[in-house]
Steps between C-alpha positions, in 0.01 A plus 500: 500500500641838399538781753230695317248219527595442862435859606199576280248363757661717768488808279142453386366352822661726761723778367261646240193491728712639782603798288136560404389503863799709607402760240139483615610554859702809405205650312230415754698614805674806360673698651624220726771408250643851536529464880622143538784597734347794685158378616339170598242364257226498763301735722590660831254289703531125493771552240754598765400192699598287202829687470563403864404141418766476230762666719412275795530171312848596387595629848368188674681258270830679440553699822308319775531154337145402588175424321292814439174391667578656838653836585603701804557814291125567510288504815824529695614368734277193502479462121230338292424210271491590131317186389193710424695778333446561127875463466521353146833333591559394139581860411714532810694185416576625148592837648770333709689458173389829347606702803855385452518706178233772532326718761170405662291728277638340182453147640139574597421651161670212319265255670195710405606500135582129517152419625335664200732353241505150652123497551444585135738223391346231721147585382628500141625145563168402655307631200730316260441180697130524413565545130505876467695637206804715565354851471176415684707340777704822528175691536381251762816563701454875457138475619608339824825672591363846419157427639334760719539257790877473456570866432291619795706288736796731441320723753705352780420127475827349380399152615200514263706647216710182518264261324740371233515144636124443515455443122811283493360277772169457315690409183734253672215344701293449187794335327567280803143369498479443124854388414661407833875537500746565781598833343137618514472381859806706592374799303159486668644456850765770469265751338249438781776570753581824319131597505501446876813712542321786328160498668278279716190604305650383173609173659142433612365593157756272333399203716131556421580538128698174512196319639276652230739391224522147641121466516461634146757259355354207695152572363637510147694178549831679435642468850815288508681404818846353518651391834847646457401855388224506763748398770751764388233770511379389843849479652625833362179683586487345846861588573508853359144633498318335791713627795421870456117477484509243781706736716259784420195294600659371822624846595157649440338231714733556795531878464217638281604769256326835475472714189326274247271620224122487530339311213384797291449404138522663159233744392319336207555807281875474565518182293462696178562873544827677568562600863697763685837384364397536133654776290150624409353444846307827480264331253389246760528702820120480525538140617846442646479813713241324716699182558620416849825339387796705389628506140747216564220252574208666317676515162456141381301536177554269206403777251216518251730358231581187700137461606393511134751225418366292789152530349637392162673204664175397664318514165783313323575263791446185289748606233783648703659186636425231757590705806322826420205410721736441791667839463163670467378329817832572674469870416133521588530324835796718601305814404199392705713410803677834476166673563525398863225384737239756391438652156602867488402717201621856459612515861167385644433160654209318341470251785522214250724223643779374276686165490789638702260526795464120495878454489535743789248299703680173425850641562469783759863622466414613147287776649806664649798395294384491136407812310260380225586784261844345456347186351464714186860409423379150407214636290752721319727201437215297353391797290852541359500138377156552345611822327789314337272210407237721334756706308667179379169408334493828305628488143782751510559463125165667429458874545211446738713284722777759504244770579373296796855452627573871467177591681586263786852640534377862500224412744741331739748787483234762579311302762802367687709818487556583867513834675839652564670252733611598849859557602648471847803726543830367625488735795739531793385756759788669677397375843502140371856545374593629845333198664704267285824647636397475864602204722273191495160518666130464433294790363154641556463682168218749554654750257405294193184642341335158456553133579630414151777760513570393856563149370712628212708699750597164644661415167699822516613498862508123569400534866231298684166678477224512758180377339517462120250478215453133407216323321396263780583561866492203743267557796786461748695775324194727491464452876863598560457796267209621713716490813778687320257766381387542859858560613549753221175681577594516869844646425672207675834561330692295753280200421548557126876498550562233762209261436442543125860595409376789286779756502380765254174686454432722198224760483387778267639838607157605621471217756803512731545247779515595867795435727685276569522425127813675368503670159774371270407657168258751355432632150208675336278189498610249764670454836690201641505434873697247699311325778805359678 
């Protein structure tokens, strides 16, 4: 085999699609590309929490030489479990290598770009697996990776941006069940582990999708099981994937975690129309302005263009291939489940119970720990496969077929074009730089304007922080936090120093501390006191 023939599949199957999606990312997220080294590709809320996550994984592994699921740098001095944290350790693990050659801002932004490019490629592969032609498969990948769901998650939710391994798992799992080989068992197991290392939600969705695929193939008589591949999948998954969810469940049973999401669903109108993170959001403000959820979770629409192609697929379901009905059902069920326990239309509850209410009754933890709107990621995945399937049935040699393809591309570009993306500055307040140079000691950082910047300050100064913004707080830690807040409110500085080992206290200039706290530093915005 010549070198050209050897590398052609790589060029056409990965490099070319990757360049397409990289270009799409630059266009859709402009002016991010112009600020790749000066601002984080995220917002200043939960975005800074995810910057801390990436920094912490590297710090835990390379400096403290420990696993990252417990820290004493937050909620000092007693520390806290991070099993419930939306830590997306996959990105942190890759950043361990990246941070050897680039600063944190570049490493963070590299992983954001990677998620969009890799997600497009893996969905492209999935579409090709189901017989889509090359160009339609590219459009299928574009539909998913630049979906409203995906783009809106750049508003601070890095763990939900990182969905590149979900399509790969579905592909590998399907192959394992229809043509069992050890390589597909390894691919399915390892991709499932990577899904888990990005987000617990996606891991749960992947497991449910795996069951749906298995049932579908069994009903069609296409399910094949082979002992060796099945054993490889079970062993690898059990060894690498099972311990983390098991630890989370056991930890939550012994020390319940606070801070979960209530099971609010998607507004029915949000399935089709552009939301608050759409470039032309002013056209639909009449509906999304009344939604309870913020733009990151309310912007989940498939678009009118994709919805039209779903209707076409339903009408053509008997001529589009043997698995079209499955993908239609897969998409439809995910959409219905995403509506949550009660149907909401235009911001108003109709009182009509939805299927998620039954799931919530059967599995009570779902009421607190699963946000139904995020199930739209699975509906969007199914819709992307259907888009590629429908367009593959269009005769692109005829002018009408080319006109349809052009209309779909223009429709997707206009309907998925996001609002100007947020940027989180690489900021270093002067008082934080001063803290970094001071001798070791814990900090009560009351000078930070909000809890996200307070957490980011911990990246900059590296000192243990009283309290700390994390996704899920164990009840035992919340109880200790309450006692610490009491000591702070009572001005018990001796207790803060000698019992809690908190040496420094920062405040805005307008809220000085009383004696015996001693002022170490003051500028126009903040003051630093020493408590001992």
